[in-house]
BAROKOL-991031 format. One record per residue: residue in one letter; x, y, z of N, C-alpha, C, CB in turn. Coordinates in pm, whole numbers, plus 50000, padded with zeros to 5 digits. Each point is the difference from the previous one (the first is absolute). Glycine has a CB too. Layout:
N
{rest A	nx X	ny Y	nz Z	cax X	cay Y	caz Z	cx X	cy Y	cz Z	cbx X	cby Y	cbz Z}
...
//
This chain:
157
{rest X	nx 26453	ny 91582	nz 26151	cax 50063	cay 49994	caz 49869	cx 50117	cy 50096	cz 50000	cbx 49782	cby 49938	cbz 49888}
{rest X	nx 50322	ny 50022	nz 50047	cax 50118	cay 50085	caz 49990	cx 50057	cy 49985	cz 49861	cbx 50048	cby 49980	cbz 50248}
{rest X	nx 49980	ny 50133	nz 49688	cax 50066	cay 49996	caz 49870	cx 50144	cy 49957	cz 50019	cbx 49848	cby 50181	cbz 49909}
{rest X	nx 50206	ny 49753	nz 49992	cax 50140	cay 49961	caz 50007	cx 50089	cy 50125	cz 49988	cbx 49945	cby 49774	cbz 49900}
{rest X	nx 50176	ny 50211	nz 50144	cax 50099	cay 50107	caz 49984	cx 50016	cy 50034	cz 49852	cbx 50121	cby 49925	cbz 50210}
{rest X	nx 49869	ny 49973	nz 49706	cax 50012	cay 50019	caz 49855	cx 49896	cy 50101	cz 49950	cbx 50087	cby 49763	cbz 49977}
{rest X	nx 49787	ny 50220	nz 50063	cax 49895	cay 50092	caz 49957	cx 50020	cy 50139	cz 50060	cbx 49842	cby 49806	cbz 49979}
{rest X	nx 50201	ny 50199	nz 50145	cax 50029	cay 50128	caz 50065	cx 50107	cy 50074	cz 49921	cbx 49940	cby 49903	cbz 50226}
{rest X	nx 50169	ny 50027	nz 49742	cax 50107	cay 50062	caz 49922	cx 49952	cy 50041	cz 49861	cbx 50166	cby 49864	cbz 50126}
{rest X	nx 49749	ny 50055	nz 49813	cax 49949	cay 50033	caz 49868	cx 49925	cy 50133	cz 50003	cbx 49982	cby 49754	cbz 49945}
{rest X	nx 49934	ny 50264	nz 50154	cax 49926	cay 50126	caz 50010	cx 50095	cy 50117	cz 50026	cbx 49800	cby 49874	cbz 50087}
{rest X	nx 50300	ny 50103	nz 49998	cax 50097	cay 50108	caz 50028	cx 50083	cy 50035	cz 49878	cbx 50009	cby 49923	cbz 50237}
{rest X	nx 50031	ny 49977	nz 49685	cax 50075	cay 50027	caz 49876	cx 49915	cy 50084	cz 49905	cbx 50127	cby 49783	cbz 50027}
{rest X	nx 49748	ny 50181	nz 49958	cax 49911	cay 50075	caz 49911	cx 49981	cy 50143	cz 50049	cbx 49883	cby 49787	cbz 49939}
{rest X	nx 50105	ny 50231	nz 50191	cax 49985	cay 50135	caz 50056	cx 50126	cy 50083	cz 49973	cbx 49845	cby 49911	cbz 50178}
{rest X	nx 50271	ny 50027	nz 49841	cax 50126	cay 50071	caz 49977	cx 50017	cy 50035	cz 49852	cbx 50102	cby 49879	cbz 50197}
{rest X	nx 49865	ny 50026	nz 49716	cax 50010	cay 50025	caz 49856	cx 49904	cy 50111	cz 49958	cbx 50067	cby 49762	cbz 49963}
{rest X	nx 49817	ny 50241	nz 50098	cax 49903	cay 50104	caz 49969	cx 50053	cy 50138	cz 50041	cbx 49814	cby 49834	cbz 50029}
{rest X	nx 50248	ny 50174	nz 50087	cax 50055	cay 50127	caz 50048	cx 50115	cy 50047	cz 49912	cbx 49931	cby 49939	cbz 50233}
{rest X	nx 50140	ny 49967	nz 49704	cax 50114	cay 50036	caz 49914	cx 49955	cy 50056	cz 49865	cbx 50134	cby 49823	cbz 50113}
{rest X	nx 49740	ny 50157	nz 49854	cax 49951	cay 50050	caz 49871	cx 50063	cy 49925	cz 49884	cbx 49965	cby 50225	cbz 50103}
{rest X	nx 50085	ny 49848	nz 49800	cax 50060	cay 49940	caz 49881	cx 50144	cy 49953	cz 50021	cbx 49853	cby 50147	cbz 49865}
{rest X	nx 50208	ny 49896	nz 50246	cax 50139	cay 49966	caz 50028	cx 50016	cy 49850	cz 50024	cbx 50036	cby 50228	cbz 50097}
{rest X	nx 50065	ny 49712	nz 49842	cax 50031	cay 49860	caz 50027	cx 50058	cy 49987	cz 50140	cbx 50040	cby 49956	cbz 49753}
{rest X	nx 49910	ny 49947	nz 50320	cax 50056	cay 49972	caz 50132	cx 50062	cy 49860	cz 49997	cbx 49829	cby 50151	cbz 50115}
{rest X	nx 50259	ny 49824	nz 49977	cax 50069	cay 49871	caz 50002	cx 49957	cy 49919	cz 50122	cbx 50196	cby 50101	cbz 49878}
{rest X	nx 49833	ny 49771	nz 50115	cax 49973	cay 49913	caz 50113	cx 50086	cy 50044	cz 50119	cbx 49941	cby 49807	cbz 49844}
{rest X	nx 50185	ny 50228	nz 50130	cax 50090	cay 50043	caz 50107	cx 49944	cy 50123	cz 50071	cbx 50196	cby 49908	cbz 49872}
{rest X	nx 49760	ny 50189	nz 50050	cax 49943	cay 50123	caz 50057	cx 49878	cy 49969	cz 50084	cbx 50085	cby 50131	cbz 49803}
{rest X	nx 49828	ny 49784	nz 50146	cax 49877	cay 49966	caz 50071	cx 50032	cy 49922	cz 50127	cbx 49874	cby 49996	cbz 49783}
{rest X	nx 50219	ny 49910	nz 50209	cax 50039	cay 49921	caz 50118	cx 50059	cy 50092	cz 50108	cbx 50044	cby 49800	cbz 49852}
{rest X	nx 50037	ny 50295	nz 50106	cax 50060	cay 50094	caz 50096	cx 49893	cy 50089	cz 50062	cbx 50215	cby 49996	cbz 49870}
{rest X	nx 49692	ny 50052	nz 50048	cax 49894	cay 50087	caz 50050	cx 49920	cy 49932	cz 50109	cbx 49989	cby 50111	cbz 49777}
{rest X	nx 49972	ny 49764	nz 50199	cax 49916	cay 49927	caz 50095	cx 50079	cy 49917	cz 50101	cbx 49827	cby 49995	cbz 49825}
{rest X	nx 50306	ny 49999	nz 50155	cax 50086	cay 49918	caz 50085	cx 49953	cy 49854	cz 50001	cbx 50049	cby 50203	cbz 50143}
{rest X	nx 49932	ny 49744	nz 49736	cax 49958	cay 49860	caz 49985	cx 50094	cy 49929	cz 49903	cbx 49759	cby 50063	cbz 50047}
{rest X	nx 50231	ny 49807	nz 49951	cax 50091	cay 49915	caz 49923	cx 49992	cy 50025	cz 49850	cbx 49977	cby 49830	cbz 50178}
{rest X	nx 50140	ny 50193	nz 49762	cax 50009	cay 50019	caz 49856	cx 49957	cy 49873	cz 49926	cbx 50187	cby 50166	cbz 50034}
{rest X	nx 49857	ny 49717	nz 50017	cax 49967	cay 49873	caz 49937	cx 49849	cy 49977	cz 49998	cbx 50222	cby 49907	cbz 50074}
{rest X	nx 49712	ny 50124	nz 50035	cax 49855	cay 49983	caz 50007	cx 49931	cy 50097	cz 49903	cbx 50018	cby 49925	cbz 50242}
{rest X	nx 50032	ny 50198	nz 49754	cax 49941	cay 50100	caz 49910	cx 50016	cy 49961	cz 49853	cbx 50048	cby 50176	cbz 50171}
{rest X	nx 50060	ny 49758	nz 49796	cax 50019	cay 49955	caz 49861	cx 49886	cy 49908	cz 49958	cbx 50250	cby 50020	cbz 50025}
{rest X	nx 49711	ny 49890	nz 50064	cax 49889	cay 49909	caz 49971	cx 49868	cy 50077	cz 49987	cbx 50120	cby 49815	cbz 50122}
{rest X	nx 49860	ny 50281	nz 49967	cax 49878	cay 50080	caz 49997	cx 49990	cy 50078	cz 49869	cbx 50006	cby 50019	cbz 50251}
{rest X	nx 50102	ny 50049	nz 49713	cax 50002	cay 50079	caz 49877	cx 49980	cy 49910	cz 49878	cbx 50152	cby 50169	cbz 50110}
{rest X	nx 49905	ny 49713	nz 49894	cax 49983	cay 49905	caz 49890	cx 49853	cy 49964	cz 49980	cbx 50230	cby 49909	cbz 50046}
{rest X	nx 49701	ny 50057	nz 50061	cax 49857	cay 49966	caz 49991	cx 49919	cy 50121	cz 49954	cbx 50028	cby 49828	cbz 50183}
{rest X	nx 50001	ny 50288	nz 49873	cax 49925	cay 50121	caz 49961	cx 50023	cy 50035	cz 49853	cbx 50016	cby 50083	cbz 50236}
{rest X	nx 50104	ny 49890	nz 49715	cax 50030	cay 50025	caz 49859	cx 49927	cy 49898	cz 49913	cbx 50226	cby 50096	cbz 50061}
{rest X	nx 49783	ny 49777	nz 49976	cax 49931	cay 49896	caz 49922	cx 49848	cy 50018	cz 50003	cbx 50189	cby 49844	cbz 50050}
{rest X	nx 49759	ny 50215	nz 50057	cax 49855	cay 50022	caz 50012	cx 49956	cy 50128	cz 49931	cbx 50004	cby 49876	cbz 50214}
{rest X	nx 50091	ny 50201	nz 49734	cax 49965	cay 50120	caz 49924	cx 49983	cy 50127	cz 50082	cbx 49894	cby 49849	cbz 49846}
{rest X	nx 50148	ny 50151	nz 50281	cax 49988	cay 50119	caz 50084	cx 50124	cy 50088	cz 49991	cbx 49852	cby 49871	cbz 50154}
{rest X	nx 50263	ny 50068	nz 49819	cax 50126	cay 50074	caz 49983	cx 50056	cy 49969	cz 49863	cbx 50047	cby 49994	cbz 50249}
{rest X	nx 50032	ny 50100	nz 49700	cax 50078	cay 49969	caz 49880	cx 50146	cy 50022	cz 50036	cbx 49811	cby 50067	cbz 49841}
{rest X	nx 50270	ny 49836	nz 50118	cax 50142	cay 50004	caz 50032	cx 50081	cy 50043	cz 49880	cbx 49966	cby 49823	cbz 50169}
{rest X	nx 50143	ny 50246	nz 49861	cax 50096	cay 50040	caz 49898	cx 50133	cy 49940	cz 50040	cbx 49876	cby 50218	cbz 49946}
{rest X	nx 50177	ny 49695	nz 49968	cax 50127	cay 49933	caz 50030	cx 50117	cy 50092	cz 49968	cbx 49895	cby 49776	cbz 49952}
{rest X	nx 50220	ny 50186	nz 50102	cax 50122	cay 50072	caz 49967	cx 50054	cy 50081	cz 50116	cbx 49922	cby 50009	cbz 49769}
{rest X	nx 50190	ny 50053	nz 50200	cax 50075	cay 50074	caz 50102	cx 49918	cy 50110	cz 50067	cbx 50206	cby 49950	cbz 49870}
{rest X	nx 49718	ny 50123	nz 50054	cax 49917	cay 50107	caz 50058	cx 49853	cy 49959	cz 50000	cbx 50166	cby 50173	cbz 49922}
{rest X	nx 49810	ny 49698	nz 50096	cax 49864	cay 49948	caz 50001	cx 49933	cy 50014	cz 50135	cbx 50067	cby 49841	cbz 49825}
{rest X	nx 49817	ny 50102	nz 50182	cax 49921	cay 50005	caz 50122	cx 49858	cy 49961	cz 49964	cbx 50147	cby 50179	cbz 50102}
{rest X	nx 49760	ny 49871	nz 49975	cax 49860	cay 49971	caz 49971	cx 49914	cy 50121	cz 50033	cbx 50039	cby 49757	cbz 50045}
{rest X	nx 49843	ny 50242	nz 49896	cax 49901	cay 50104	caz 50021	cx 49862	cy 49936	cz 49987	cbx 50156	cby 50182	cbz 49911}
{rest X	nx 49740	ny 49891	nz 50122	cax 49866	cay 49947	caz 49982	cx 49972	cy 49973	cz 49854	cbx 49923	cby 50122	cbz 50204}
{rest X	nx 50009	ny 49769	nz 49768	cax 49964	cay 49966	caz 49862	cx 49867	cy 50062	cz 49959	cbx 50127	cby 49786	cbz 50024}
{rest X	nx 49797	ny 50260	nz 50073	cax 49871	cay 50063	caz 49973	cx 49976	cy 50108	cz 50105	cbx 49908	cby 49788	cbz 49896}
{rest X	nx 50001	ny 50301	nz 50078	cax 49974	cay 50107	caz 50098	cx 49949	cy 49942	cz 50133	cbx 49949	cby 50159	cbz 49811}
{rest X	nx 50078	ny 49909	nz 50300	cax 49957	cay 49951	caz 50131	cx 49850	cy 49968	cz 50007	cbx 50184	cby 50134	cbz 50099}
{rest X	nx 49735	ny 49944	nz 49832	cax 49855	cay 49976	caz 50007	cx 49958	cy 49874	cz 49923	cbx 49967	cby 50246	cbz 50021}
{rest X	nx 50124	ny 49696	nz 49903	cax 49971	cay 49877	caz 49925	cx 50054	cy 49876	cz 50072	cbx 50005	cby 50132	cbz 49788}
{rest X	nx 50056	ny 49887	nz 50329	cax 50056	cay 49888	caz 50075	cx 49908	cy 49972	cz 50119	cbx 50238	cby 50057	cbz 49929}
{rest X	nx 49681	ny 49839	nz 50058	cax 49903	cay 49962	caz 50100	cx 50067	cy 49920	cz 50112	cbx 49819	cby 49999	cbz 49825}
{rest X	nx 50156	ny 50042	nz 50300	cax 50066	cay 49936	caz 50113	cx 49956	cy 49855	cz 50019	cbx 50016	cby 50223	cbz 50108}
{rest X	nx 49858	ny 49747	nz 49870	cax 49953	cay 49862	caz 50011	cx 50070	cy 49910	cz 49899	cbx 49781	cby 50083	cbz 50081}
{rest X	nx 50238	ny 49968	nz 49797	cax 50068	cay 49921	caz 49897	cx 50147	cy 49978	cz 50037	cbx 49843	cby 50093	cbz 49826}
{rest X	nx 50220	ny 50008	nz 50233	cax 50140	cay 49984	caz 50043	cx 50009	cy 49892	cz 50107	cbx 50048	cby 50242	cbz 49947}
{rest X	nx 49863	ny 49759	nz 50149	cax 50003	cay 49901	caz 50107	cx 49972	cy 49860	cz 49944	cbx 49925	cby 50175	cbz 50165}
{rest X	nx 49983	ny 49813	nz 49742	cax 49974	cay 49870	caz 49938	cx 50125	cy 49948	cz 49927	cbx 49756	cby 50061	cbz 49975}
{rest X	nx 50322	ny 50032	nz 49968	cax 50120	cay 49961	caz 49924	cx 50118	cy 49967	cz 50091	cbx 49922	cby 50144	cbz 49814}
{rest X	nx 50079	ny 49909	nz 50308	cax 50117	cay 49984	caz 50085	cx 49982	cy 49904	cz 50117	cbx 50059	cby 50228	cbz 49936}
{rest X	nx 49819	ny 49747	nz 50104	cax 49977	cay 49905	caz 50111	cx 50010	cy 49858	cz 49946	cbx 49851	cby 50167	cbz 50122}
{rest X	nx 50225	ny 49747	nz 49945	cax 50016	cay 49863	caz 49950	cx 49872	cy 49917	cz 50015	cbx 50241	cby 50014	cbz 50059}
{rest X	nx 49684	ny 50011	nz 50046	cax 49872	cay 49932	caz 50017	cx 49921	cy 50073	cz 50108	cbx 50100	cby 49777	cbz 49930}
{rest X	nx 49775	ny 50191	nz 50074	cax 49914	cay 50059	caz 50102	cx 49943	cy 49889	cz 50089	cbx 49942	cby 50193	cbz 49846}
{rest X	nx 50140	ny 49707	nz 50180	cax 49956	cay 49886	caz 50081	cx 49999	cy 50042	cz 50148	cbx 50095	cby 49835	cbz 49831}
{rest X	nx 49793	ny 50222	nz 50210	cax 49988	cay 50048	caz 50137	cx 49993	cy 49886	cz 50101	cbx 49885	cby 50201	cbz 49912}
{rest X	nx 50059	ny 49689	nz 50047	cax 49988	cay 49883	caz 50087	cx 50040	cy 49876	cz 49922	cbx 49815	cby 50110	cbz 50134}
{rest X	nx 50207	ny 49783	nz 49936	cax 50051	cay 49876	caz 49940	cx 49917	cy 49953	cz 49881	cbx 50088	cby 49938	cbz 50223}
{rest X	nx 49780	ny 50068	nz 49787	cax 49917	cay 49942	caz 49894	cx 50001	cy 50083	cz 49872	cbx 49856	cby 49903	cbz 50177}
{rest X	nx 50205	ny 50215	nz 49825	cax 50013	cay 50081	caz 49878	cx 50116	cy 49950	cz 49913	cbx 49904	cby 50198	cbz 50123}
{rest X	nx 50182	ny 49720	nz 49933	cax 50121	cay 49956	caz 49930	cx 49991	cy 49851	cz 49967	cbx 50134	cby 50178	cbz 50117}
{rest X	nx 49951	ny 49780	nz 49791	cax 50008	cay 49857	caz 49971	cx 50064	cy 49929	cz 50119	cbx 50017	cby 50044	cbz 49750}
{rest X	nx 49953	ny 49829	nz 50265	cax 50054	cay 49925	caz 50112	cx 49919	cy 50018	cz 50126	cbx 50224	cby 50022	cbz 49899}
{rest X	nx 49651	ny 50018	nz 50088	cax 49912	cay 50023	caz 50114	cx 49976	cy 49868	cz 50076	cbx 49891	cby 50192	cbz 49877}
{rest X	nx 50125	ny 49813	nz 50255	cax 49975	cay 49883	caz 50084	cx 49895	cy 50029	cz 50107	cbx 50236	cby 49925	cbz 49958}
{rest X	nx 49696	ny 50187	nz 50030	cax 49903	cay 50038	caz 50103	cx 49879	cy 49905	cz 49994	cbx 50075	cby 50243	cbz 49987}
{rest X	nx 49891	ny 49699	nz 50126	cax 49895	cay 49898	caz 50004	cx 49859	cy 50058	cz 49987	cbx 50151	cby 49863	cbz 50141}
{rest X	nx 49833	ny 50268	nz 49876	cax 49865	cay 50059	caz 49992	cx 49974	cy 50069	cz 49867	cbx 50005	cby 50029	cbz 50245}
{rest X	nx 50084	ny 49954	nz 49659	cax 49991	cay 50071	caz 49872	cx 49863	cy 49986	cz 49934	cbx 50243	cby 49962	cbz 49973}
{rest X	nx 49700	ny 49919	nz 50027	cax 49874	cay 49978	caz 49927	cx 49883	cy 50076	cz 50060	cbx 50083	cby 49777	cbz 49939}
{rest X	nx 49921	ny 50252	nz 50189	cax 49887	cay 50064	caz 50067	cx 50028	cy 50143	cz 50046	cbx 49930	cby 49774	cbz 50072}
{rest X	nx 50193	ny 50266	nz 49925	cax 50042	cay 50128	caz 50056	cx 49951	cy 50119	cz 49917	cbx 50201	cby 49887	cbz 50095}
{rest X	nx 49753	ny 50218	nz 49974	cax 49953	cay 50121	caz 49933	cx 50102	cy 50114	cz 50007	cbx 49766	cby 49932	cbz 50054}
{rest X	nx 50345	ny 50044	nz 50017	cax 50104	cay 50103	caz 50013	cx 50053	cy 50046	cz 49864	cbx 50061	cby 49901	cbz 50221}
{rest X	nx 49964	ny 50011	nz 49682	cax 50050	cay 50047	caz 49870	cx 49907	cy 50099	cz 49930	cbx 50117	cby 49784	cbz 49980}
{rest X	nx 49753	ny 50197	nz 50036	cax 49904	cay 50094	caz 49939	cx 50017	cy 50139	cz 50058	cbx 49839	cby 49813	cbz 49962}
{rest X	nx 50174	ny 50193	nz 50170	cax 50016	cay 50129	caz 50069	cx 50134	cy 50064	cz 49961	cbx 49858	cby 49918	cbz 50192}
{rest X	nx 50248	ny 50002	nz 49811	cax 50132	cay 50053	caz 49967	cx 50011	cy 50041	cz 49853	cbx 50097	cby 49856	cbz 50180}
{rest X	nx 49841	ny 50069	nz 49731	cax 49998	cay 50041	caz 49858	cx 49928	cy 50132	cz 49983	cbx 50004	cby 49760	cbz 49931}
{rest X	nx 49887	ny 50260	nz 50141	cax 49929	cay 50127	caz 49994	cx 50088	cy 50114	cz 50051	cbx 49781	cby 49878	cbz 50030}
{rest X	nx 50288	ny 50098	nz 50080	cax 50089	cay 50102	caz 50056	cx 50115	cy 50032	cz 49905	cbx 49941	cby 49922	cbz 50231}
{rest X	nx 50119	ny 49975	nz 49713	cax 50110	cay 50017	caz 49905	cx 49953	cy 50076	cz 49877	cbx 50106	cby 49788	cbz 50083}
{rest X	nx 49777	ny 50177	nz 49867	cax 49943	cay 50069	caz 49885	cx 49978	cy 50149	cz 50032	cbx 49889	cby 49785	cbz 49927}
{rest X	nx 50062	ny 50244	nz 50192	cax 49981	cay 50140	caz 50041	cx 50132	cy 50075	cz 50007	cbx 49797	cby 49932	cbz 50129}
{rest X	nx 50305	ny 50001	nz 49923	cax 50133	cay 50059	caz 50011	cx 50053	cy 50039	cz 49861	cbx 50044	cby 49863	cbz 50208}
{rest X	nx 49953	ny 50043	nz 49699	cax 50055	cay 50026	caz 49867	cx 49912	cy 50098	cz 49923	cbx 50101	cby 49770	cbz 49998}
{rest X	nx 49766	ny 50221	nz 50019	cax 49912	cay 50097	caz 49932	cx 50022	cy 50141	cz 50052	cbx 49831	cby 49819	cbz 49966}
{rest X	nx 50203	ny 50195	nz 50162	cax 50033	cay 50132	caz 50054	cx 50125	cy 50054	cz 49930	cbx 49898	cby 49940	cbz 50224}
{rest X	nx 50204	ny 49977	nz 49762	cax 50121	cay 50042	caz 49929	cx 49969	cy 50034	cz 49854	cbx 50137	cby 49856	cbz 50153}
{rest X	nx 49767	ny 50074	nz 49788	cax 49961	cay 50027	caz 49860	cx 49945	cy 50141	cz 49982	cbx 49951	cby 49757	cbz 49973}
{rest X	nx 50004	ny 50305	nz 50133	cax 49945	cay 50136	caz 49990	cx 50110	cy 50107	cz 49996	cbx 49796	cby 49921	cbz 50122}
{rest X	nx 50328	ny 50038	nz 49897	cax 50110	cay 50097	caz 50008	cx 50105	cy 49972	cz 49893	cbx 49960	cby 50023	cbz 50245}
{rest X	nx 50109	ny 50084	nz 49718	cax 50111	cay 49988	caz 49906	cx 50125	cy 50058	cz 50065	cbx 49843	cby 50016	cbz 49801}
{rest X	nx 50267	ny 49967	nz 50131	cax 50126	cay 50058	caz 50047	cx 49987	cy 50151	cz 50016	cbx 50127	cby 49815	cbz 49888}
{rest X	nx 49791	ny 50248	nz 50032	cax 49980	cay 50145	caz 50009	cx 49950	cy 50041	cz 50139	cbx 49951	cby 50007	cbz 49754}
{rest X	nx 49978	ny 49904	nz 50314	cax 49951	cay 50029	caz 50134	cx 50111	cy 49997	cz 50105	cbx 49781	cby 49905	cbz 49934}
{rest X	nx 50336	ny 50042	nz 50029	cax 50112	cay 49987	caz 50093	cx 50117	cy 50092	cz 49969	cbx 49931	cby 49766	cbz 50032}
{rest X	nx 50056	ny 50316	nz 49866	cax 50112	cay 50082	caz 49951	cx 50055	cy 50090	cz 50110	cbx 49900	cby 49995	cbz 49771}
{rest X	nx 50232	ny 50004	nz 50239	cax 50073	cay 50087	caz 50092	cx 50097	cy 50086	cz 49920	cbx 49980	cby 49831	cbz 50188}
{rest X	nx 50074	ny 50272	nz 49876	cax 50101	cay 50084	caz 49937	cx 50138	cy 49942	cz 50029	cbx 49852	cby 50204	cbz 50022}
{rest X	nx 50247	ny 49836	nz 49898	cax 50137	cay 49951	caz 50019	cx 50050	cy 50024	cz 50142	cbx 50044	cby 50043	cbz 49759}
{rest X	nx 49927	ny 50072	nz 50297	cax 50050	cay 50033	caz 50134	cx 49938	cy 49913	cz 50110	cbx 50035	cby 50234	cbz 49921}
{rest X	nx 49856	ny 49698	nz 50050	cax 49939	cay 49910	caz 50097	cx 50084	cy 49874	cz 50025	cbx 49777	cby 50086	cbz 49929}
{rest X	nx 50321	ny 49891	nz 49986	cax 50084	cay 49880	caz 50011	cx 50130	cy 50026	cz 50075	cbx 49901	cby 49920	cbz 49788}
{rest X	nx 50109	ny 50192	nz 50280	cax 50116	cay 50031	caz 50082	cx 49978	cy 49932	cz 50136	cbx 50043	cby 50224	cbz 49880}
{rest X	nx 50055	ny 49698	nz 50168	cax 49981	cay 49930	caz 50127	cx 49981	cy 50099	cz 50116	cbx 50138	cby 49809	cbz 49913}
{rest X	nx 49776	ny 50156	nz 50182	cax 49981	cay 50088	caz 50116	cx 50120	cy 49996	cz 50092	cbx 49754	cby 49964	cbz 49985}
{rest X	nx 50263	ny 50140	nz 50091	cax 50106	cay 50003	caz 50100	cx 49947	cy 49928	cz 50125	cbx 50098	cby 50220	cbz 49909}
{rest X	nx 49970	ny 49678	nz 50133	cax 49959	cay 49925	caz 50118	cx 49904	cy 49888	cz 49963	cbx 50031	cby 50204	cbz 50137}
{rest X	nx 49933	ny 49717	nz 49963	cax 49914	cay 49883	caz 49976	cx 49856	cy 50040	cz 49969	cbx 50146	cby 49867	cbz 50154}
{rest X	nx 49787	ny 50048	nz 49771	cax 49859	cay 50022	caz 49969	cx 49921	cy 49932	cz 50110	cbx 50040	cby 50011	cbz 49747}
{rest X	nx 49878	ny 50066	nz 50324	cax 49930	cay 49946	caz 50116	cx 49852	cy 49975	cz 49974	cbx 50162	cby 50120	cbz 50142}
{rest X	nx 49785	ny 49939	nz 49755	cax 49856	cay 49986	caz 49978	cx 49964	cy 49869	cz 49931	cbx 49985	cby 50247	cbz 49986}
{rest X	nx 49899	ny 49702	nz 50049	cax 49944	cay 49883	caz 49935	cx 49876	cy 50047	cz 49924	cbx 50089	cby 49839	cbz 50179}
{rest X	nx 49892	ny 50111	nz 49701	cax 49894	cay 50051	caz 49914	cx 49875	cy 49911	cz 49996	cbx 50176	cby 50106	cbz 49866}
{rest X	nx 49827	ny 49780	nz 50192	cax 49884	cay 49912	caz 49993	cx 50031	cy 49871	cz 50069	cbx 49927	cby 50103	cbz 49785}
{rest X	nx 49989	ny 49802	nz 50213	cax 49870	cay 49998	caz 49935	cx 49893	cy 50073	cz 50083	cbx 50064	cby 49784	cbz 49890}
{rest X	nx 49832	ny 50260	nz 50041	cax 49885	cay 50065	caz 50064	cx 49876	cy 49927	cz 49951	cbx 50117	cby 50229	cbz 50016}
{rest X	nx 49818	ny 49702	nz 50072	cax 49883	cay 49922	caz 49964	cx 49873	cy 50064	cz 50054	cbx 50139	cby 49794	cbz 49998}
{rest X	nx 49755	ny 50198	nz 49923	cax 49868	cay 50039	caz 50050	cx 49956	cy 49892	cz 50097	cbx 49939	cby 50127	cbz 49786}
{rest X	nx 49986	ny 49910	nz 50313	cax 49950	cay 49900	caz 50095	cx 49889	cy 49919	cz 49937	cbx 50062	cby 50149	cbz 50193}
{rest X	nx 49913	ny 49734	nz 49860	cax 49894	cay 49913	caz 49947	cx 49864	cy 50070	cz 50014	cbx 50135	cby 49794	cbz 50061}
{rest X	nx 49848	ny 50286	nz 50043	cax 49873	cay 50070	caz 50021	cx 49980	cy 50111	cz 49896	cbx 50014	cby 49948	cbz 50245}
{rest X	nx 50097	ny 50108	nz 49708	cax 49993	cay 50113	caz 49906	cx 50004	cy 49960	cz 49856	cbx 50106	cby 50135	cbz 50170}
{rest X	nx 49851	ny 49744	nz 49797	cax 50005	cay 49947	caz 49862	cx 49961	cy 50104	cz 49905	cbx 49950	cby 49776	cbz 50078}
//
C-alpha cells in the first residue's frame, strides 16, 4: 500500500502550518520550503480547507493556518479525506473483471489489513507530528537515510 502524493503533501502542509503557530503561511512559502509544486499544493490546501483542517484568509496579506488545534486533527481522518480510494486490488473498484471474485478470500484479508492501517492512524493526531520552525531548514547535501518500511516478521506476530 502506498499513500498518494496528495496525502503525503496534505500531512506535510499540516505539519508546517502547525510549526508556524498562529502566523499565516502561504502556498508559495510552503511550496518553497518543501520544494514541491505550487499548483499541486493549491489543490491540497483547498481540500484541507474544505475539510475543516485549515482556515484560509483571502487578500494581499492572506494565507492559511490551522483551523483547529493539532491535537484535534486526527491523522486517520485526514487520510480518509485525502485519499481518492483504497482500491488495493481490482475487485475493490468498479469495473471488476476478476474471474475468481465470487470465491476469493483475498479481499477479506486485505480489508482487514487496510482497516488495521487506518485504525493505527486513528490513534494519532497532528500533535504527535509537531516540529519546530527550525526543523524546516533544508539539510546541507543530499539526504541519504531511508526511514522505512520496517515490518515485523511473520514469526514475530
